[in-house]
N, CA, C and O atoms as a DFTB+ gen file, in Angstrom:
168 C
 N C O
     1  1       0.822      -1.190       0.000
     2  2       0.000       0.000       0.000
     3  2       0.872       1.262       0.000
     4  3       0.531       2.246      -0.656
     5  1       1.977       1.240       0.720
     6  2       2.825       2.423       0.782
     7  2       3.387       2.774      -0.590
     8  3       3.565       3.949      -0.911
     9  1       3.670       1.743      -1.408
    10  2       4.179       2.009      -2.758
    11  2       3.115       2.658      -3.632
    12  3       3.434       3.478      -4.493
    13  1       1.883       2.304      -3.423
    14  2       0.785       2.908      -4.176
    15  2       0.623       4.374      -3.801
    16  3       0.414       5.220      -4.671
    17  1       0.718       4.673      -2.527
    18  2       0.608       6.052      -2.058
    19  2       1.767       6.884      -2.611
    20  3       1.561       7.982      -3.127
    21  1       2.981       6.354      -2.499
    22  2       4.145       7.082      -3.008
    23  2       4.068       7.277      -4.522
    24  3       4.470       8.319      -5.039
    25  1       3.557       6.288      -5.217
    26  2       3.384       6.413      -6.666
    27  2       2.407       7.514      -7.028
    28  3       2.645       8.280      -7.961
    29  1       1.314       7.594      -6.298
    30  2       0.326       8.643      -6.567
    31  2       0.888      10.024      -6.273
    32  3       0.660      10.964      -7.034
    33  1       1.617      10.152      -5.178
    34  2       2.235      11.444      -4.857
    35  2       3.226      11.831      -5.947
    36  3       3.312      12.999      -6.326
    37  1       3.978      10.847      -6.455
    38  2       4.947      11.125      -7.520
    39  2       4.240      11.543      -8.805
    40  3       4.679      12.477      -9.476
    41  1       3.142      10.855      -9.158
    42  2       2.396      11.223     -10.375
    43  2       1.873      12.647     -10.286
    44  3       1.970      13.413     -11.245
    45  1       1.320      12.997      -9.133
    46  2       0.764      14.339      -8.964
    47  2       1.867      15.382      -9.038
    48  3       1.708      16.419      -9.683
    49  1       2.988      15.104      -8.374
    50  2       4.084      16.071      -8.333
    51  2       4.779      16.216      -9.686
    52  3       5.087      17.328     -10.113
    53  1       5.021      15.103     -10.349
    54  2       5.799      15.133     -11.590
    55  2       4.980      15.591     -12.790
    56  3       5.450      16.405     -13.584
    57  1       3.776      15.084     -12.928
    58  2       2.990      15.343     -14.130
    59  2       1.910      16.407     -13.951
    60  3       1.296      16.831     -14.930
    61  1       1.674      16.834     -12.743
    62  2       0.685      17.885     -12.511
    63  2      -0.745      17.461     -12.803
    64  3      -1.569      18.284     -13.202
    65  1      -1.042      16.191     -12.608
    66  2      -2.401      15.719     -12.857
    67  2      -3.295      16.079     -11.671
    68  3      -2.810      16.444     -10.600
    69  1      -4.578      15.972     -11.876
    70  2      -5.508      16.300     -10.801
    71  2      -5.478      15.215      -9.733
    72  3      -4.983      14.112      -9.964
    73  1      -6.004      15.536      -8.586
    74  2      -6.007      14.596      -7.466
    75  2      -7.038      13.484      -7.655
    76  3      -6.964      12.446      -6.998
    77  1      -7.977      13.700      -8.532
    78  2      -9.028      12.697      -8.731
    79  2      -8.573      11.523      -9.600
    80  3      -9.106      10.421      -9.468
    81  1      -7.611      11.738     -10.473
    82  2      -7.139      10.639     -11.328
    83  2      -6.437       9.543     -10.525
    84  3      -6.758       8.370     -10.716
    85  1      -5.488       9.870      -9.632
    86  2      -4.910       8.801      -8.809
    87  2      -5.932       8.182      -7.851
    88  3      -5.823       7.013      -7.481
    89  1      -6.921       8.980      -7.458
    90  2      -7.984       8.454      -6.599
    91  2      -8.687       7.290      -7.297
    92  3      -9.001       6.284      -6.660
    93  1      -8.933       7.420      -8.591
    94  2      -9.582       6.353      -9.354
    95  2      -8.692       5.109      -9.432
    96  3      -9.191       3.985      -9.377
    97  1      -7.383       5.308      -9.559
    98  2      -6.451       4.181      -9.605
    99  2      -6.476       3.421      -8.277
   100  3      -6.484       2.190      -8.260
   101  1      -6.488       4.149      -7.185
   102  2      -6.516       3.513      -5.865
   103  2      -7.840       2.786      -5.653
   104  3      -7.862       1.695      -5.085
   105  1      -8.934       3.378      -6.101
   106  2     -10.236       2.728      -5.943
   107  2     -10.321       1.438      -6.751
   108  3     -11.022       0.509      -6.350
   109  1      -9.619       1.362      -7.881
   110  2      -9.595       0.128      -8.663
   111  2      -8.921      -1.002      -7.897
   112  3      -9.182      -2.175      -8.163
   113  1      -8.064      -0.658      -6.958
   114  2      -7.363      -1.668      -6.149
   115  2      -8.074      -1.914      -4.821
   116  3      -7.482      -2.456      -3.887
   117  1      -9.337      -1.517      -4.736
   118  2     -10.210      -1.761      -3.583
   119  2      -9.716      -1.110      -2.299
   120  3      -9.871      -1.680      -1.219
   121  1      -9.127       0.068      -2.401
   122  2      -8.745       0.840      -1.231
   123  2      -9.579       2.109      -1.201
   124  3      -9.844       2.710      -2.241
   125  1      -9.986       2.509      -0.022
   126  2     -10.830       3.685       0.149
   127  2      -9.959       4.909       0.395
   128  3      -9.242       4.980       1.393
   129  1     -10.024       5.866      -0.514
   130  2      -9.247       7.097      -0.365
   131  2     -10.030       8.234      -1.006
   132  3     -10.781       8.025      -1.959
   133  1      -9.850       9.424      -0.482
   134  2     -10.521      10.616      -0.991
   135  2      -9.466      11.531      -1.608
   136  3      -8.305      11.516      -1.200
   137  1      -9.877      12.322      -2.588
   138  2      -8.912      13.205      -3.241
   139  2      -8.340      14.242      -2.277
   140  3      -7.216      14.704      -2.474
   141  1      -9.088      14.617      -1.242
   142  2      -8.551      15.556      -0.262
   143  2      -7.436      14.920       0.561
   144  3      -6.517      15.612       1.001
   145  1      -7.510      13.603       0.773
   146  2      -6.433      12.902       1.479
   147  2      -5.158      12.926       0.642
   148  3      -4.065      13.114       1.176
   149  1      -5.300      12.734      -0.678
   150  2      -4.138      12.840      -1.568
   151  2      -3.540      14.237      -1.512
   152  3      -2.320      14.394      -1.541
   153  1      -4.381      15.237      -1.433
   154  2      -3.910      16.619      -1.340
   155  2      -3.039      16.813      -0.093
   156  3      -2.003      17.475      -0.158
   157  1      -3.449      16.248       1.021
   158  2      -2.676      16.376       2.260
   159  2      -1.363      15.609       2.181
   160  3      -0.356      16.051       2.735
   161  1      -1.358      14.472       1.502
   162  2      -0.128      13.691       1.354
   163  2       0.908      14.433       0.533
   164  3       2.101      14.398       0.834
   165  1       0.432      15.115      -0.523
   166  2       1.352      15.852      -1.389
   167  2       1.828      17.089      -0.676
   168  3       2.615      17.856      -1.230
């Protein structure tokens, strides 16, 4: 799970994508996360 979180933070930081796109990737892996949580991680 930690690798997934770090990957999402890297995608947001490097490519400037919205917080909702990695949220969809995490939801596909059956983990519950909100885009505001991703915002706090970044």
